[in-house]
PLY file of the C-alpha trace (Angstrom):
ply
format ascii 1.0
element vertex 81
property float x
property float y
property float z
element edge 80
property int vertex1
property int vertex2
end_header
0.02 -0.03 -0.01
1.40 3.41 -0.96
1.34 6.29 1.41
-1.24 8.95 0.89
0.05 11.99 -1.22
0.17 15.30 0.60
-1.27 18.16 -1.48
0.92 21.33 -1.33
-0.04 24.73 -2.69
2.51 27.41 -3.60
1.18 30.84 -4.22
3.59 32.93 -6.15
3.05 35.89 -8.48
4.91 34.65 -11.57
4.33 37.78 -13.60
5.72 40.01 -10.87
8.82 37.80 -10.39
9.48 37.66 -14.10
9.08 41.45 -14.47
11.81 42.38 -12.02
14.24 40.15 -10.13
14.39 40.45 -6.38
17.47 42.22 -5.14
17.49 40.97 -1.56
18.78 37.44 -0.77
16.60 34.83 0.69
17.09 33.45 4.16
17.99 29.80 4.58
17.45 27.68 7.63
17.06 23.99 8.42
14.05 22.59 10.24
13.17 18.95 10.88
15.68 17.68 8.34
14.55 20.08 5.52
16.17 23.14 4.24
13.76 26.08 4.33
14.11 28.95 1.90
12.23 32.21 2.70
12.37 35.04 0.17
10.80 38.40 -0.47
7.07 38.70 -0.96
6.29 35.65 1.15
8.09 33.13 -1.04
8.78 30.03 1.04
9.57 26.49 0.21
11.68 23.59 1.50
14.03 21.15 0.01
15.78 17.93 0.97
19.44 18.47 1.95
20.49 16.70 -1.27
18.20 18.88 -3.43
19.47 21.93 -1.56
23.08 21.20 -2.21
22.46 20.58 -5.92
20.38 23.73 -6.19
23.04 25.79 -4.34
25.61 24.72 -6.89
23.38 25.52 -9.80
22.59 28.98 -8.27
26.27 29.78 -7.82
27.19 28.63 -11.32
24.36 30.64 -13.04
25.05 33.69 -10.92
28.75 33.65 -11.78
27.91 33.22 -15.49
25.45 36.18 -15.40
27.96 38.44 -13.64
30.75 37.54 -16.10
28.52 37.90 -19.05
27.67 41.51 -17.98
31.17 42.43 -16.67
29.71 42.88 -13.18
31.30 42.54 -9.88
29.71 41.98 -6.58
30.77 41.71 -2.96
29.03 38.88 -1.09
28.94 38.72 2.72
27.50 36.06 4.85
25.56 37.74 7.67
25.43 35.83 10.96
22.16 34.26 11.87
0 1
1 2
2 3
3 4
4 5
5 6
6 7
7 8
8 9
9 10
10 11
11 12
12 13
13 14
14 15
15 16
16 17
17 18
18 19
19 20
20 21
21 22
22 23
23 24
24 25
25 26
26 27
27 28
28 29
29 30
30 31
31 32
32 33
33 34
34 35
35 36
36 37
37 38
38 39
39 40
40 41
41 42
42 43
43 44
44 45
45 46
46 47
47 48
48 49
49 50
50 51
51 52
52 53
53 54
54 55
55 56
56 57
57 58
58 59
59 60
60 61
61 62
62 63
63 64
64 65
65 66
66 67
67 68
68 69
69 70
70 71
71 72
72 73
73 74
74 75
75 76
76 77
77 78
78 79
79 80
């Protein structure tokens, strides 16, 4: 017998996000074995640790490519929790 599927709803204004990118970084925490990402405008979702690590690598790679493509430089700081 398969476990019951849990329905999840994500409300996100796609047109708003595609019109202008967010300039503030998301916060990331871990809760009950999941990685929780909270962003601007109430964006919130969670990933497994493995999915979070894969996503983090992809985000870093794409962000570096975008910066290099536009000749941009950026200073990144890790703020304490």
